[in-house]
BALOBA-1460 file (C-alpha; in Angstrom, 3 decimals):
// residues 127
<rec num="1" residu="q" x="18.887" y="27.931" z="17.300"/>
<rec num="2" residu="v" x="19.330" y="29.351" z="13.837"/>
<rec num="3" residu="q" x="19.223" y="33.101" z="12.876"/>
<rec num="4" residu="l" x="18.415" y="34.259" z="9.299"/>
<rec num="5" residu="v" x="18.564" y="37.780" z="7.920"/>
<rec num="6" residu="e" x="17.577" y="38.471" z="4.230"/>
<rec num="7" residu="s" x="18.696" y="41.381" z="2.059"/>
<rec num="8" residu="g" x="18.868" y="42.289" z="-1.646"/>
<rec num="9" residu="g" x="15.320" y="42.867" z="-2.504"/>
<rec num="10" residu="g" x="14.105" y="45.875" z="-4.492"/>
<rec num="11" residu="l" x="12.414" y="47.276" z="-7.609"/>
<rec num="12" residu="v" x="13.382" y="46.017" z="-11.000"/>
<rec num="13" residu="q" x="11.968" y="46.037" z="-14.491"/>
<rec num="14" residu="a" x="10.636" y="42.895" z="-16.152"/>
<rec num="15" residu="g" x="13.600" y="41.044" z="-17.708"/>
<rec num="16" residu="g" x="15.981" y="42.293" z="-15.046"/>
<rec num="17" residu="s" x="17.924" y="40.507" z="-12.333"/>
<rec num="18" residu="l" x="18.160" y="40.586" z="-8.557"/>
<rec num="19" residu="r" x="20.363" y="38.678" z="-6.070"/>
<rec num="20" residu="l" x="18.803" y="37.939" z="-2.646"/>
<rec num="21" residu="s" x="21.137" y="36.962" z="0.178"/>
<rec num="22" residu="c" x="20.422" y="35.100" z="3.511"/>
<rec num="23" residu="a" x="22.943" y="35.545" z="6.211"/>
<rec num="24" residu="a" x="22.769" y="32.487" z="8.395"/>
<rec num="25" residu="s" x="24.120" y="31.727" z="11.842"/>
<rec num="26" residu="g" x="23.673" y="29.012" z="14.456"/>
<rec num="27" residu="r" x="25.580" y="26.400" z="16.232"/>
<rec num="28" residu="t" x="24.132" y="23.490" z="14.280"/>
<rec num="29" residu="f" x="23.335" y="25.186" z="11.062"/>
<rec num="30" residu="s" x="25.310" y="22.681" z="8.975"/>
<rec num="31" residu="t" x="22.663" y="20.012" z="9.552"/>
<rec num="32" residu="y" x="19.926" y="22.106" z="7.937"/>
<rec num="33" residu="g" x="18.450" y="22.646" z="4.594"/>
<rec num="34" residu="v" x="17.699" y="26.263" z="3.598"/>
<rec num="35" residu="g" x="14.824" y="27.369" z="1.464"/>
<rec num="36" residu="w" x="13.512" y="30.485" z="-0.189"/>
<rec num="37" residu="f" x="9.838" y="30.948" z="-0.251"/>
<rec num="38" residu="r" x="7.754" y="33.874" z="-1.467"/>
<rec num="39" residu="q" x="4.304" y="35.312" z="-0.700"/>
<rec num="40" residu="a" x="2.418" y="37.709" z="-2.908"/>
<rec num="41" residu="p" x="-0.512" y="39.761" z="-1.533"/>
<rec num="42" residu="g" x="-3.681" y="37.660" z="-1.183"/>
<rec num="43" residu="k" x="-1.822" y="34.359" z="-1.953"/>
<rec num="44" residu="e" x="-0.339" y="31.613" z="0.021"/>
<rec num="45" residu="r" x="3.266" y="31.293" z="0.725"/>
<rec num="46" residu="e" x="4.928" y="29.160" z="-2.052"/>
<rec num="47" residu="f" x="8.224" y="27.281" z="-2.348"/>
<rec num="48" residu="v" x="10.856" y="28.785" z="-4.695"/>
<rec num="49" residu="a" x="14.148" y="26.897" z="-4.135"/>
<rec num="50" residu="a" x="16.121" y="25.007" z="-1.502"/>
<rec num="51" residu="i" x="19.570" y="23.780" z="-0.881"/>
<rec num="52" residu="y" x="21.099" y="21.376" z="1.668"/>
<rec num="53" residu="w" x="24.031" y="22.870" z="3.503"/>
<rec num="54" residu="s" x="25.997" y="19.637" z="3.857"/>
<rec num="55" residu="t" x="25.607" y="18.169" z="0.385"/>
<rec num="56" residu="g" x="24.858" y="21.188" z="-1.904"/>
<rec num="57" residu="a" x="21.821" y="19.326" z="-3.375"/>
<rec num="58" residu="t" x="19.216" y="21.822" z="-4.803"/>
<rec num="59" residu="y" x="15.600" y="21.801" z="-5.478"/>
<rec num="60" residu="y" x="13.468" y="24.291" z="-7.510"/>
<rec num="61" residu="a" x="9.870" y="25.074" z="-8.063"/>
<rec num="62" residu="e" x="8.798" y="24.725" z="-11.667"/>
<rec num="63" residu="s" x="8.408" y="28.479" z="-11.911"/>
<rec num="64" residu="a" x="11.979" y="29.061" z="-10.936"/>
<rec num="65" residu="k" x="13.772" y="26.466" z="-12.968"/>
<rec num="66" residu="g" x="16.062" y="27.950" z="-15.610"/>
<rec num="67" residu="r" x="15.798" y="31.426" z="-14.083"/>
<rec num="68" residu="f" x="16.748" y="31.258" z="-10.493"/>
<rec num="69" residu="t" x="19.853" y="29.729" z="-8.895"/>
<rec num="70" residu="i" x="20.328" y="28.972" z="-5.247"/>
<rec num="71" residu="s" x="23.880" y="28.704" z="-3.901"/>
<rec num="72" residu="i" x="25.882" y="28.652" z="-0.677"/>
<rec num="73" residu="s" x="28.997" y="30.503" z="0.319"/>
<rec num="74" residu="r" x="31.012" y="30.226" z="3.382"/>
<rec num="75" residu="d" x="33.477" y="33.023" z="4.406"/>
<rec num="76" residu="n" x="35.111" y="32.375" z="7.761"/>
<rec num="77" residu="a" x="32.289" y="32.424" z="10.219"/>
<rec num="78" residu="k" x="29.791" y="33.964" z="7.823"/>
<rec num="79" residu="n" x="27.427" y="31.661" z="5.938"/>
<rec num="80" residu="t" x="25.260" y="32.973" z="3.182"/>
<rec num="81" residu="v" x="22.614" y="31.371" z="1.062"/>
<rec num="82" residu="s" x="21.987" y="33.330" z="-2.071"/>
<rec num="83" residu="l" x="19.152" y="33.316" z="-4.684"/>
<rec num="84" residu="q" x="20.146" y="34.755" z="-8.028"/>
<rec num="85" residu="m" x="16.968" y="35.708" z="-9.932"/>
<rec num="86" residu="n" x="17.217" y="36.386" z="-13.678"/>
<rec num="87" residu="s" x="14.667" y="37.110" z="-16.404"/>
<rec num="88" residu="l" x="12.283" y="38.414" z="-13.711"/>
<rec num="89" residu="k" x="8.602" y="38.678" z="-14.496"/>
<rec num="90" residu="p" x="5.819" y="40.821" z="-12.861"/>
<rec num="91" residu="e" x="4.386" y="37.589" z="-11.288"/>
<rec num="92" residu="d" x="7.644" y="37.156" z="-9.386"/>
<rec num="93" residu="t" x="6.571" y="40.187" z="-7.263"/>
<rec num="94" residu="a" x="6.258" y="39.095" z="-3.619"/>
<rec num="95" residu="v" x="7.922" y="39.175" z="-0.269"/>
<rec num="96" residu="y" x="10.787" y="36.600" z="-0.306"/>
<rec num="97" residu="y" x="11.643" y="34.707" z="2.831"/>
<rec num="98" residu="c" x="14.509" y="32.379" z="3.615"/>
<rec num="99" residu="a" x="13.968" y="29.619" z="6.136"/>
<rec num="100" residu="a" x="15.830" y="26.652" z="7.674"/>
<rec num="101" residu="a" x="14.600" y="23.193" z="8.258"/>
<rec num="102" residu="r" x="15.963" y="19.805" z="9.459"/>
<rec num="103" residu="v" x="14.046" y="17.731" z="6.938"/>
<rec num="104" residu="t" x="14.610" y="15.236" z="4.181"/>
<rec num="105" residu="p" x="13.538" y="15.650" z="0.600"/>
<rec num="106" residu="p" x="11.032" y="16.079" z="-0.801"/>
<rec num="107" residu="l" x="9.595" y="17.579" z="2.447"/>
<rec num="108" residu="i" x="11.961" y="20.453" z="1.995"/>
<rec num="109" residu="t" x="9.442" y="22.086" z="-0.398"/>
<rec num="110" residu="f" x="6.855" y="22.348" z="2.322"/>
<rec num="111" residu="s" x="6.748" y="25.571" z="4.218"/>
<rec num="112" residu="t" x="5.178" y="23.967" z="7.390"/>
<rec num="113" residu="k" x="8.356" y="21.820" z="7.841"/>
<rec num="114" residu="y" x="10.551" y="24.876" z="8.466"/>
<rec num="115" residu="d" x="11.627" y="25.840" z="11.975"/>
<rec num="116" residu="y" x="13.292" y="29.187" z="11.466"/>
<rec num="117" residu="w" x="12.348" y="32.133" z="9.152"/>
<rec num="118" residu="g" x="13.897" y="35.402" z="8.257"/>
<rec num="119" residu="q" x="11.954" y="38.703" z="8.284"/>
<rec num="120" residu="g" x="11.489" y="38.848" z="4.498"/>
<rec num="121" residu="t" x="12.601" y="41.146" z="1.755"/>
<rec num="122" residu="q" x="10.301" y="42.822" z="-0.874"/>
<rec num="123" residu="v" x="10.863" y="42.106" z="-4.560"/>
<rec num="124" residu="t" x="8.828" y="44.101" z="-6.982"/>
<rec num="125" residu="v" x="9.023" y="43.564" z="-10.807"/>
<rec num="126" residu="s" x="7.480" y="46.251" z="-12.921"/>
<rec num="127" residu="s" x="6.132" y="45.585" z="-16.360"/>
């Protein structure tokens, strides 16, 4: 079982930055990949970025490359996957979710392959 809790969303002006965090716990979490997805009103959930816990390998959607950075931090028993978002645009406005999956690349970009999801955090970028 894996538990995920997101934080760090909010309102920011275009061109600004936000850092999302996903606090992860679970007995076998080290075998998972963790991804960030987002869903805007009226749109399907889309892949943003992902990272493998064991290797640190990262994957990004084209819309995120050069602007977003996914990373892992370990502090004793606390594991966190962060998404640093810079140069934000109004089209980045969405609910952002972190999720965990035992899947090999490139399947890690598919939301249907994820087993565990957080509750989501709202990101709003004003123009």
